[in-house]
C-alpha positions in Angstrom: 103.5 12.5 11.3 103.6 9.0 12.9 106.1 6.5 11.6 105.0 2.9 11.6 107.4 0.0 11.5 106.2 -2.5 8.9 107.3 -5.6 10.7 105.8 -8.3 12.9 108.1 -8.3 16.0 107.4 -11.9 17.0 108.3 -13.5 13.7 110.4 -10.8 12.0 108.2 -11.1 8.9 106.6 -8.1 7.2 102.9 -7.6 7.8 100.5 -7.6 4.8 98.9 -4.4 3.6 95.6 -5.9 4.7 96.9 -6.4 8.3 98.4 -3.0 8.4 95.2 -1.3 7.2 93.2 -3.3 9.7 95.5 -2.2 12.5 95.3 1.5 11.5 91.5 1.3 11.2 91.2 -0.2 14.7 93.2 2.7 16.1 90.9 5.3 14.5 88.0 6.9 16.2 84.7 5.2 15.3 82.3 7.2 13.1 84.9 9.7 11.8 85.1 9.7 8.0 88.5 9.3 6.4 90.0 9.1 2.9 91.7 6.0 1.5 94.6 8.2 0.4 95.9 8.2 3.9 96.5 4.5 3.6 98.5 4.5 0.3 101.8 4.6 2.2 101.1 1.0 3.4 101.6 -0.5 -0.1 100.6 -0.2 -3.7 97.4 1.6 -4.6 95.8 -1.7 -5.8 96.7 -3.6 -2.6 95.3 -0.8 -0.3 92.1 -0.6 -2.4 91.7 -4.4 -2.1 92.3 -4.4 1.6 89.7 -1.6 2.1 87.2 -3.5 -0.1 87.7 -6.6 2.1 87.2 -4.5 5.3 83.9 -3.2 3.8 82.8 -6.7 3.0 83.6 -7.8 6.6 81.5 -5.0 7.9 84.4 -3.2 9.6 84.0 -0.2 7.3 81.1 1.5 5.6 81.5 3.4 2.3 79.9 6.8 2.3 
């Protein structure tokens, strides 16, 4: 299991759930389906769902 530090090194501020989700998505292999449940460790269920919804609206993710 990978451990991820939830902190922006340059400013010392915590990163938003949306920023963390975006980072994680960018590190994933393209075209491989995944479950949102793997992202719930980033924040509250509602904030993760909202972040994923925004990524879909931006075209970064596709719901299947």
